[in-house]
N, C-alpha and C positions, 0 to 999 in steps of 0.2 A: 476559461477559470475548472475550479476544480471543483470534478464530480461532489456529489455530497454524500458520508460516510454511509455502505454498510449499515444493517444495525446488529451483523456479527461484532463488528469494528468498532461501535458505539457498546456492547456490551463487555468487549474485553477491555474498552479503556476503565472501567470500569471491574472487573473483574481480571483474572489470570488465562495464563497461553495466549499467546500471539501468534493472531489467522494469519497466511501469507498472503498478502493482497499488496499490490499497490497502497492503498491507505496506510500501510501499516511499511514498507518500502521507504530508505533511507536515499534514495534516488525520485521519488514522487514529493515536489517540490510543493510549493503552498498554492504556484499558477496551476496546479496537473498539469506539470511535462513529466516524464519522464526524462532526467537527467546525462543515464544512461545510455538510450539511446536518444535523445533530442526529441522526445516526440510525445504530441500526448493520447494516450489509451486511449482507446472504443471504453466508453462506460463500461460494457456485459467485460471487456477483461481484465476492467480497474475493479469490479466488484469479485473476478472471479477463482475462489483459492487454489494457489498452486501453480496457476499459472503460468508466473515465471520463473527462470530456472537461475535467474540472476538476482534474487530479490534477496535483499539485506533488511534486516532490521535494521528499525527507526532510531533505535536507541540506540546502536552503535556496536560495542564489541560487543557482543551473546554471555558473555558471561561476569 
């Protein structure tokens, strides 16, 4: 099961400026699995900003 989104992600969905964490990454699926590494990240990692060098926007192309 996917972890609950941190408050900053909920705020981002309302405002602008994408925080780089698992919850906004295209590799983080609906079940909470990182498809890039085929693993479930720990909750602390999933909420940590700029923790992963392989983060990619869930919106796809960033322009």
